[in-house]
N, CA, C, O and the ligand as a Tripos MOL2 file, in Angstrom:
@<TRIPOS>MOLECULE
protein
  237   235    60     0     0
PROTEIN
NO_CHARGES

@<TRIPOS>ATOM
      1 N          22.8130   13.7510  -25.6240 N.3       1 MET1
      2 CA         23.0070   12.9040  -24.5000 C.3       1 MET1
      3 C          24.0720   11.7920  -24.8730 C.2       1 MET1
      4 O          23.9800   11.1910  -25.9430 O.2       1 MET1
      5 N          25.1600   11.5150  -23.9000 N.am      2 SER2
      6 CA         26.1180   10.5510  -24.2580 C.3       2 SER2
      7 C          26.0400    8.9990  -24.0070 C.2       2 SER2
      8 O          25.8750    8.7120  -22.8210 O.2       2 SER2
      9 N          26.1210    8.0050  -24.8280 N.am      3 GLU3
     10 CA         26.0040    6.8150  -24.3340 C.3       3 GLU3
     11 C          26.7820    6.5120  -23.0550 C.2       3 GLU3
     12 O          26.3500    5.6770  -22.2610 O.2       3 GLU3
     13 N          28.0220    7.2340  -22.8200 N.am      4 GLU4
     14 CA         28.6400    6.8380  -21.7780 C.3       4 GLU4
     15 C          28.0780    7.1720  -20.5580 C.2       4 GLU4
     16 O          28.7210    6.9460  -19.5320 O.2       4 GLU4
     17 N          26.8470    7.7330  -20.5010 N.am      5 SER5
     18 CA         26.1510    7.6870  -19.3770 C.3       5 SER5
     19 C          25.5310    6.5840  -18.5590 C.2       5 SER5
     20 O          25.1640    6.6720  -17.3880 O.2       5 SER5
     21 N          25.4580    5.3750  -19.4700 N.am      6 GLU6
     22 CA         25.0040    4.1800  -19.0950 C.3       6 GLU6
     23 C          26.3090    3.4410  -18.4690 C.2       6 GLU6
     24 O          26.1480    2.2990  -18.0400 O.2       6 GLU6
     25 N          27.4160    3.9570  -18.4070 N.am      7 TYR7
     26 CA         28.6120    3.1370  -18.1070 C.3       7 TYR7
     27 C          28.9910    3.6560  -16.5870 C.2       7 TYR7
     28 O          28.6520    4.7270  -16.0840 O.2       7 TYR7
     29 N          29.7570    2.6470  -16.0110 N.am      8 ASN8
     30 CA         30.0280    3.0010  -14.5100 C.3       8 ASN8
     31 C          31.3700    3.4670  -14.3340 C.2       8 ASN8
     32 O          31.9070    3.3180  -13.2370 O.2       8 ASN8
     33 N          32.0060    4.0390  -15.3260 N.am      9 GLY9
     34 CA         33.2000    4.7650  -15.1170 C.3       9 GLY9
     35 C          34.4870    4.0820  -15.1140 C.2       9 GLY9
     36 O          35.4900    4.6570  -14.6940 O.2       9 GLY9
     37 N          34.5210    2.7950  -15.5930 N.am     10 TYR10
     38 CA         35.6990    2.0460  -15.8630 C.3      10 TYR10
     39 C          36.5080    2.5390  -16.9400 C.2      10 TYR10
     40 O          35.9780    3.0800  -17.9100 O.2      10 TYR10
     41 N          37.7540    2.3960  -16.8450 N.am     11 ASP11
     42 CA         38.7010    2.8730  -17.7350 C.3      11 ASP11
     43 C          38.8970    1.7170  -18.9340 C.2      11 ASP11
     44 O          39.5560    0.7190  -18.6400 O.2      11 ASP11
     45 N          38.3870    1.8280  -20.1520 N.am     12 THR12
     46 CA         38.4300    0.8100  -21.0360 C.3      12 THR12
     47 C          39.8600    0.6660  -21.7470 C.2      12 THR12
     48 O          40.0470   -0.2660  -22.5290 O.2      12 THR12
     49 N          40.8540    1.5910  -21.4710 N.am     13 THR13
     50 CA         42.1860    1.5020  -21.9010 C.3      13 THR13
     51 C          43.1050    0.5230  -21.0580 C.2      13 THR13
     52 O          44.1370    0.0450  -21.5280 O.2      13 THR13
     53 N          42.6970    0.2910  -19.9090 N.am     14 ILE14
     54 CA         43.6140   -0.6780  -19.1200 C.3      14 ILE14
     55 C          42.7250   -1.8960  -18.9660 C.2      14 ILE14
     56 O          41.5030   -1.9660  -19.1020 O.2      14 ILE14
     57 N          43.6210   -2.8630  -18.6460 N.am     15 VAL15
     58 CA         43.0750   -4.2080  -18.2250 C.3      15 VAL15
     59 C          43.0070   -4.5280  -16.6180 C.2      15 VAL15
     60 O          43.9790   -4.6030  -15.8670 O.2      15 VAL15
     61 N          41.9800   -4.6550  -16.3580 N.am     16 TYR16
     62 CA         41.5770   -4.9430  -14.9770 C.3      16 TYR16
     63 C          41.8150   -6.4240  -14.6410 C.2      16 TYR16
     64 O          41.5940   -7.3400  -15.4330 O.2      16 TYR16
     65 N          42.2790   -6.5700  -13.4120 N.am     17 ASP17
     66 CA         42.5640   -7.8790  -12.8460 C.3      17 ASP17
     67 C          41.2730   -8.5900  -11.9860 C.2      17 ASP17
     68 O          40.6780   -7.9930  -11.0890 O.2      17 ASP17
     69 N          41.0020   -9.7580  -12.3580 N.am     18 TYR18
     70 CA         39.8510  -10.1660  -11.8500 C.3      18 TYR18
     71 C          39.7850  -10.3970  -10.4270 C.2      18 TYR18
     72 O          38.7690  -10.2980   -9.7390 O.2      18 TYR18
     73 N          41.1470  -10.7690   -9.9660 N.am     19 LYS19
     74 CA         41.3260  -10.7670   -8.5010 C.3      19 LYS19
     75 C          41.0040   -9.6320   -7.7130 C.2      19 LYS19
     76 O          40.4850   -9.6930   -6.5990 O.2      19 LYS19
     77 N          41.3360   -8.5460   -8.3430 N.am     20 GLN20
     78 CA         41.0610   -7.1850   -7.5210 C.3      20 GLN20
     79 C          39.5850   -6.7170   -7.9520 C.2      20 GLN20
     80 O          38.9160   -6.0260   -7.1840 O.2      20 GLN20
     81 N          39.1070   -7.1150   -9.1990 N.am     21 TYR21
     82 CA         37.9650   -6.5790   -9.7090 C.3      21 TYR21
     83 C          36.9050   -7.8040   -9.9930 C.2      21 TYR21
     84 O          36.4370   -7.9950  -11.1160 O.2      21 TYR21
     85 N          36.6030   -8.5570   -8.9320 N.am     22 PRO22
     86 CA         35.7080   -9.8090   -9.5320 C.3      22 PRO22
     87 C          34.2800   -9.1440   -9.8850 C.2      22 PRO22
     88 O          33.8150   -8.1040   -9.4170 O.2      22 PRO22
     89 N          33.7120  -10.0140  -10.8300 N.am     23 ASP23
     90 CA         32.3370   -9.6180  -11.3390 C.3      23 ASP23
     91 C          31.5310   -9.1800  -10.3760 C.2      23 ASP23
     92 O          31.4670   -9.8650   -9.3550 O.2      23 ASP23
     93 N          30.8320   -8.1030  -10.4570 N.am     24 LYS24
     94 CA         29.8040   -7.7610   -9.5870 C.3      24 LYS24
     95 C          28.5890   -8.5670   -9.7130 C.2      24 LYS24
     96 O          27.9710   -8.9590   -8.7230 O.2      24 LYS24
     97 N          28.2120   -8.8390  -11.0100 N.am     25 GLN25
     98 CA         27.2710  -10.0030  -11.2480 C.3      25 GLN25
     99 C          28.0150  -10.9860  -12.3160 C.2      25 GLN25
    100 O          28.6220  -10.5360  -13.2870 O.2      25 GLN25
    101 N          27.9260  -12.0960  -12.0870 N.am     26 ALA26
    102 CA         28.7110  -13.1010  -12.5860 C.3      26 ALA26
    103 C          28.3370  -13.1980  -13.9810 C.2      26 ALA26
    104 O          27.1770  -13.2770  -14.3830 O.2      26 ALA26
    105 N          29.5730  -13.1850  -14.8320 N.am     27 GLY27
    106 CA         29.3270  -13.2950  -16.2640 C.3      27 GLY27
    107 C          28.8500  -11.9870  -16.9080 C.2      27 GLY27
    108 O          28.4630  -12.0570  -18.0740 O.2      27 GLY27
    109 N          28.8320  -10.7400  -16.2500 N.am     28 ARG28
    110 CA         28.3230   -9.6690  -16.7680 C.3      28 ARG28
    111 C          29.3670   -8.5270  -16.7960 C.2      28 ARG28
    112 O          30.2480   -8.5570  -15.9370 O.2      28 ARG28
    113 N          29.3540   -7.6300  -17.6070 N.am     29 CYS29
    114 CA         30.4930   -6.6600  -17.4520 C.3      29 CYS29
    115 C          30.2890   -5.5120  -16.4290 C.2      29 CYS29
    116 O          29.2380   -4.8750  -16.3590 O.2      29 CYS29
    117 N          31.3410   -5.3010  -15.6610 N.am     30 ASP30
    118 CA         30.9900   -4.3210  -14.6220 C.3      30 ASP30
    119 C          30.7130   -2.9830  -15.0180 C.2      30 ASP30
    120 O          29.9950   -2.2530  -14.3360 O.2      30 ASP30
    121 N          31.3330   -2.5590  -16.2670 N.am     31 ASN31
    122 CA         30.9520   -1.2370  -16.6990 C.3      31 ASN31
    123 C          29.7380   -1.0080  -17.2950 C.2      31 ASN31
    124 O          29.1450    0.0370  -17.0290 O.2      31 ASN31
    125 N          29.2080   -1.9020  -18.1490 N.am     32 CYS32
    126 CA         28.0570   -1.5210  -18.7970 C.3      32 CYS32
    127 C          26.8190   -2.6600  -18.6550 C.2      32 CYS32
    128 O          25.7380   -2.4450  -19.2030 O.2      32 CYS32
    129 N          27.0270   -3.6990  -17.9970 N.am     33 GLY33
    130 CA         26.1840   -4.7310  -17.5930 C.3      33 GLY33
    131 C          25.8480   -5.7370  -18.7810 C.2      33 GLY33
    132 O          25.0300   -6.6310  -18.5660 O.2      33 GLY33
    133 N          26.3960   -5.6280  -19.9050 N.am     34 HIS34
    134 CA         26.2420   -6.4890  -20.9440 C.3      34 HIS34
    135 C          26.9240   -7.9970  -20.8120 C.2      34 HIS34
    136 O          27.8420   -8.0910  -19.9980 O.2      34 HIS34
    137 N          26.6070   -8.9780  -21.4250 N.am     35 SER35
    138 CA         27.0610  -10.2520  -21.1140 C.3      35 SER35
    139 C          27.7950  -10.8650  -22.3340 C.2      35 SER35
    140 O          28.0940  -12.0570  -22.4070 O.2      35 SER35
    141 N          28.0400   -9.9930  -23.2240 N.am     36 ASN36
    142 CA         28.5950  -10.4630  -24.6790 C.3      36 ASN36
    143 C          30.0340  -10.1080  -24.5760 C.2      36 ASN36
    144 O          30.4350   -8.9450  -24.6020 O.2      36 ASN36
    145 N          30.9360  -11.3420  -24.4380 N.am     37 PHE37
    146 CA         32.3980  -10.9540  -24.3850 C.3      37 PHE37
    147 C          33.1390  -11.6920  -25.4820 C.2      37 PHE37
    148 O          32.7330  -12.7410  -25.9820 O.2      37 PHE37
    149 N          34.4010  -10.9870  -25.8610 N.am     38 LYS38
    150 CA         35.2850  -11.5330  -26.6040 C.3      38 LYS38
    151 C          36.4370  -12.0350  -25.7930 C.2      38 LYS38
    152 O          36.9980  -11.3180  -24.9640 O.2      38 LYS38
    153 N          36.8020  -13.3230  -26.0480 N.am     39 SER39
    154 CA         37.8030  -13.7870  -25.1890 C.3      39 SER39
    155 C          39.2060  -14.0950  -26.0880 C.2      39 SER39
    156 O          39.1690  -14.6490  -27.1870 O.2      39 SER39
    157 N          40.3580  -13.6720  -25.4770 N.am     40 THR40
    158 CA         41.5030  -14.0860  -26.0850 C.3      40 THR40
    159 C          42.4790  -14.5880  -24.9410 C.2      40 THR40
    160 O          42.3220  -14.3950  -23.7360 O.2      40 THR40
    161 N          43.5530  -15.2940  -25.5760 N.am     41 ALA41
    162 CA         44.5350  -15.8680  -24.5910 C.3      41 ALA41
    163 C          45.9260  -15.1520  -24.8690 C.2      41 ALA41
    164 O          46.4540  -15.2610  -25.9760 O.2      41 ALA41
    165 N          46.3870  -14.5740  -24.0610 N.am     42 LYS42
    166 CA         47.6980  -13.8930  -24.2840 C.3      42 LYS42
    167 C          48.5460  -14.0550  -23.0920 C.2      42 LYS42
    168 O          48.1300  -13.8380  -21.9540 O.2      42 LYS42
    169 N          49.9520  -14.5080  -23.4190 N.am     43 ASN43
    170 CA         50.9030  -14.5100  -22.4380 C.3      43 ASN43
    171 C          50.5040  -15.4110  -21.2190 C.2      43 ASN43
    172 O          50.8190  -15.0980  -20.0710 O.2      43 ASN43
    173 N          49.8140  -16.5170  -21.5140 N.am     44 TYR44
    174 CA         49.3450  -17.3830  -20.4070 C.3      44 TYR44
    175 C          48.1500  -16.7430  -19.6520 C.2      44 TYR44
    176 O          47.7560  -17.2010  -18.5790 O.2      44 TYR44
    177 N          47.5880  -15.6650  -20.2540 N.am     45 LYS45
    178 CA         46.6040  -14.9650  -19.3840 C.3      45 LYS45
    179 C          45.3520  -15.0890  -20.3340 C.2      45 LYS45
    180 O          45.4710  -15.1680  -21.5560 O.2      45 LYS45
    181 N          44.2600  -15.0990  -19.7410 N.am     46 PHE46
    182 CA         42.9910  -15.1520  -20.3930 C.3      46 PHE46
    183 C          42.4460  -13.7680  -20.2050 C.2      46 PHE46
    184 O          42.2870  -13.3100  -19.0730 O.2      46 PHE46
    185 N          42.1540  -13.0850  -21.2990 N.am     47 LEU47
    186 CA         41.5370  -11.8350  -21.4100 C.3      47 LEU47
    187 C          40.2390  -11.6530  -21.9180 C.2      47 LEU47
    188 O          39.9680  -11.9480  -23.0820 O.2      47 LEU47
    189 N          39.4230  -11.1920  -21.1410 N.am     48 ARG48
    190 CA         38.0740  -11.0750  -21.5100 C.3      48 ARG48
    191 C          37.6290   -9.6140  -21.7830 C.2      48 ARG48
    192 O          37.7350   -8.7160  -20.9480 O.2      48 ARG48
    193 N          37.1190   -9.4580  -23.0380 N.am     49 GLU49
    194 CA         36.9370   -8.1480  -23.2390 C.3      49 GLU49
    195 C          35.3920   -7.8360  -23.5580 C.2      49 GLU49
    196 O          34.8480   -8.7090  -24.2350 O.2      49 GLU49
    197 N          34.7540   -6.9650  -23.2630 N.am     50 CYS50
    198 CA         33.3390   -6.6590  -23.4120 C.3      50 CYS50
    199 C          33.1020   -6.2110  -24.9650 C.2      50 CYS50
    200 O          33.9060   -5.4490  -25.5020 O.2      50 CYS50
    201 N          32.1680   -6.6260  -25.5370 N.am     51 ARG51
    202 CA         31.9110   -6.4180  -26.9700 C.3      51 ARG51
    203 C          31.0520   -5.1740  -27.0660 C.2      51 ARG51
    204 O          30.8570   -4.6860  -28.1790 O.2      51 ARG51
    205 N          30.5400   -4.6410  -26.0150 N.am     52 ASN52
    206 CA         29.7970   -3.5370  -26.0540 C.3      52 ASN52
    207 C          30.5920   -2.2320  -25.6020 C.2      52 ASN52
    208 O          30.4570   -1.2330  -26.3090 O.2      52 ASN52
    209 N          31.3390   -2.1690  -24.5740 N.am     53 CYS53
    210 CA         32.0590   -1.0190  -24.1990 C.3      53 CYS53
    211 C          33.5570   -1.1730  -24.2580 C.2      53 CYS53
    212 O          34.2090   -0.1290  -24.2310 O.2      53 CYS53
    213 N          34.2240   -2.3630  -24.3370 N.am     54 GLY54
    214 CA         35.6290   -2.7670  -24.4010 C.3      54 GLY54
    215 C          36.2590   -2.8350  -23.1780 C.2      54 GLY54
    216 O          37.4800   -2.9730  -23.1020 O.2      54 GLY54
    217 N          35.4420   -2.7400  -22.0810 N.am     55 MET55
    218 CA         36.4450   -3.0660  -20.8840 C.3      55 MET55
    219 C          37.0620   -4.3740  -20.8710 C.2      55 MET55
    220 O          36.5190   -5.3750  -21.3390 O.2      55 MET55
    221 N          38.2980   -4.3520  -20.2850 N.am     56 LYS56
    222 CA         38.9550   -5.7780  -20.3830 C.3      56 LYS56
    223 C          39.3420   -6.1280  -18.9670 C.2      56 LYS56
    224 O          39.6190   -5.2850  -18.1140 O.2      56 LYS56
    225 N          39.3400   -7.5950  -18.7560 N.am     57 LYS57
    226 CA         39.6110   -8.0250  -17.5340 C.3      57 LYS57
    227 C          40.6110   -9.1550  -17.8370 C.2      57 LYS57
    228 O          40.4720   -9.7870  -18.8840 O.2      57 LYS57
    229 N          41.4950   -9.4140  -17.0830 N.am     58 SER58
    230 CA         42.3080  -10.8450  -17.2170 C.3      58 SER58
    231 C          41.6870  -11.6120  -16.0820 C.2      58 SER58
    232 O          41.4170  -11.1630  -14.9680 O.2      58 SER58
    233 N          41.5000  -12.8360  -16.5300 N.am     59 ILE59
    234 CA         40.7870  -13.7310  -15.6800 C.3      59 ILE59
    235 C          41.8860  -14.7760  -14.9940 C.2      59 ILE59
    236 O          41.5050  -15.6500  -14.2150 O.2      59 ILE59
    237 ZN         30.8210   -3.4480  -21.0610 Zn       60 ZN60
@<TRIPOS>BOND
     1     1     2 1
     2     2     3 1
     3     3     4 2
     4     3     5 am
     5     5     6 1
     6     6     7 1
     7     7     8 2
     8     7     9 am
     9     9    10 1
    10    10    11 1
    11    11    12 2
    12    11    13 am
    13    13    14 1
    14    14    15 1
    15    15    16 2
    16    15    17 am
    17    17    18 1
    18    18    19 1
    19    19    20 2
    20    19    21 am
    21    21    22 1
    22    22    23 1
    23    23    24 2
    24    23    25 am
    25    25    26 1
    26    26    27 1
    27    27    28 2
    28    27    29 am
    29    29    30 1
    30    30    31 1
    31    31    32 2
    32    31    33 am
    33    33    34 1
    34    34    35 1
    35    35    36 2
    36    35    37 am
    37    37    38 1
    38    38    39 1
    39    39    40 2
    40    39    41 am
    41    41    42 1
    42    42    43 1
    43    43    44 2
    44    43    45 am
    45    45    46 1
    46    46    47 1
    47    47    48 2
    48    47    49 am
    49    49    50 1
    50    50    51 1
    51    51    52 2
    52    51    53 am
    53    53    54 1
    54    54    55 1
    55    55    56 2
    56    55    57 am
    57    57    58 1
    58    58    59 1
    59    59    60 2
    60    59    61 am
    61    61    62 1
    62    62    63 1
    63    63    64 2
    64    63    65 am
    65    65    66 1
    66    66    67 1
    67    67    68 2
    68    67    69 am
    69    69    70 1
    70    70    71 1
    71    71    72 2
    72    71    73 am
    73    73    74 1
    74    74    75 1
    75    75    76 2
    76    75    77 am
    77    77    78 1
    78    78    79 1
    79    79    80 2
    80    79    81 am
    81    81    82 1
    82    82    83 1
    83    83    84 2
    84    83    85 am
    85    85    86 1
    86    86    87 1
    87    87    88 2
    88    87    89 am
    89    89    90 1
    90    90    91 1
    91    91    92 2
    92    91    93 am
    93    93    94 1
    94    94    95 1
    95    95    96 2
    96    95    97 am
    97    97    98 1
    98    98    99 1
    99    99   100 2
   100    99   101 am
   101   101   102 1
   102   102   103 1
   103   103   104 2
   104   103   105 am
   105   105   106 1
   106   106   107 1
   107   107   108 2
   108   107   109 am
   109   109   110 1
   110   110   111 1
   111   111   112 2
   112   111   113 am
   113   113   114 1
   114   114   115 1
   115   115   116 2
   116   115   117 am
   117   117   118 1
   118   118   119 1
   119   119   120 2
   120   119   121 am
   121   121   122 1
   122   122   123 1
   123   123   124 2
   124   123   125 am
   125   125   126 1
   126   126   127 1
   127   127   128 2
   128   127   129 am
   129   129   130 1
   130   130   131 1
   131   131   132 2
   132   131   133 am
   133   133   134 1
   134   134   135 1
   135   135   136 2
   136   135   137 am
   137   137   138 1
   138   138   139 1
   139   139   140 2
   140   139   141 am
   141   141   142 1
   142   142   143 1
   143   143   144 2
   144   143   145 am
   145   145   146 1
   146   146   147 1
   147   147   148 2
   148   147   149 am
   149   149   150 1
   150   150   151 1
   151   151   152 2
   152   151   153 am
   153   153   154 1
   154   154   155 1
   155   155   156 2
   156   155   157 am
   157   157   158 1
   158   158   159 1
   159   159   160 2
   160   159   161 am
   161   161   162 1
   162   162   163 1
   163   163   164 2
   164   163   165 am
   165   165   166 1
   166   166   167 1
   167   167   168 2
   168   167   169 am
   169   169   170 1
   170   170   171 1
   171   171   172 2
   172   171   173 am
   173   173   174 1
   174   174   175 1
   175   175   176 2
   176   175   177 am
   177   177   178 1
   178   178   179 1
   179   179   180 2
   180   179   181 am
   181   181   182 1
   182   182   183 1
   183   183   184 2
   184   183   185 am
   185   185   186 1
   186   186   187 1
   187   187   188 2
   188   187   189 am
   189   189   190 1
   190   190   191 1
   191   191   192 2
   192   191   193 am
   193   193   194 1
   194   194   195 1
   195   195   196 2
   196   195   197 am
   197   197   198 1
   198   198   199 1
   199   199   200 2
   200   199   201 am
   201   201   202 1
   202   202   203 1
   203   203   204 2
   204   203   205 am
   205   205   206 1
   206   206   207 1
   207   207   208 2
   208   207   209 am
   209   209   210 1
   210   210   211 1
   211   211   212 2
   212   211   213 am
   213   213   214 1
   214   214   215 1
   215   215   216 2
   216   215   217 am
   217   217   218 1
   218   218   219 1
   219   219   220 2
   220   219   221 am
   221   221   222 1
   222   222   223 1
   223   223   224 2
   224   223   225 am
   225   225   226 1
   226   226   227 1
   227   227   228 2
   228   227   229 am
   229   229   230 1
   230   230   231 1
   231   231   232 2
   232   231   233 am
   233   233   234 1
   234   234   235 1
   235   235   236 2
@<TRIPOS>SUBSTRUCTURE
     1 MET1         2 RESIDUE 1 A MET
     2 SER2         6 RESIDUE 1 A SER
     3 GLU3        10 RESIDUE 1 A GLU
     4 GLU4        14 RESIDUE 1 A GLU
     5 SER5        18 RESIDUE 1 A SER
     6 GLU6        22 RESIDUE 1 A GLU
     7 TYR7        26 RESIDUE 1 A TYR
     8 ASN8        30 RESIDUE 1 A ASN
     9 GLY9        34 RESIDUE 1 A GLY
    10 TYR10       38 RESIDUE 1 A TYR
    11 ASP11       42 RESIDUE 1 A ASP
    12 THR12       46 RESIDUE 1 A THR
    13 THR13       50 RESIDUE 1 A THR
    14 ILE14       54 RESIDUE 1 A ILE
    15 VAL15       58 RESIDUE 1 A VAL
    16 TYR16       62 RESIDUE 1 A TYR
    17 ASP17       66 RESIDUE 1 A ASP
    18 TYR18       70 RESIDUE 1 A TYR
    19 LYS19       74 RESIDUE 1 A LYS
    20 GLN20       78 RESIDUE 1 A GLN
    21 TYR21       82 RESIDUE 1 A TYR
    22 PRO22       86 RESIDUE 1 A PRO
    23 ASP23       90 RESIDUE 1 A ASP
    24 LYS24       94 RESIDUE 1 A LYS
    25 GLN25       98 RESIDUE 1 A GLN
    26 ALA26      102 RESIDUE 1 A ALA
    27 GLY27      106 RESIDUE 1 A GLY
    28 ARG28      110 RESIDUE 1 A ARG
    29 CYS29      114 RESIDUE 1 A CYS
    30 ASP30      118 RESIDUE 1 A ASP
    31 ASN31      122 RESIDUE 1 A ASN
    32 CYS32      126 RESIDUE 1 A CYS
    33 GLY33      130 RESIDUE 1 A GLY
    34 HIS34      134 RESIDUE 1 A HIS
    35 SER35      138 RESIDUE 1 A SER
    36 ASN36      142 RESIDUE 1 A ASN
    37 PHE37      146 RESIDUE 1 A PHE
    38 LYS38      150 RESIDUE 1 A LYS
    39 SER39      154 RESIDUE 1 A SER
    40 THR40      158 RESIDUE 1 A THR
    41 ALA41      162 RESIDUE 1 A ALA
    42 LYS42      166 RESIDUE 1 A LYS
    43 ASN43      170 RESIDUE 1 A ASN
    44 TYR44      174 RESIDUE 1 A TYR
    45 LYS45      178 RESIDUE 1 A LYS
    46 PHE46      182 RESIDUE 1 A PHE
    47 LEU47      186 RESIDUE 1 A LEU
    48 ARG48      190 RESIDUE 1 A ARG
    49 GLU49      194 RESIDUE 1 A GLU
    50 CYS50      198 RESIDUE 1 A CYS
    51 ARG51      202 RESIDUE 1 A ARG
    52 ASN52      206 RESIDUE 1 A ASN
    53 CYS53      210 RESIDUE 1 A CYS
    54 GLY54      214 RESIDUE 1 A GLY
    55 MET55      218 RESIDUE 1 A MET
    56 LYS56      222 RESIDUE 1 A LYS
    57 LYS57      226 RESIDUE 1 A LYS
    58 SER58      230 RESIDUE 1 A SER
    59 ILE59      234 RESIDUE 1 A ILE
    60 ZN60       237 GROUP 0 **** ****
């Protein structure tokens, strides 16, 4: 059984835009539901990466 079955099918290799993909549950990852994020600022954009599944979203 794969761990990926817990996920909602988001592609973790691309960066999602928060405006197009607002959080289904505020502060939680849309892909896996975890609330543990790593945040980085890049090119004046704020990038939030899930520590569990690696889904990225620009805020
Ligand atoms: Zn996640």
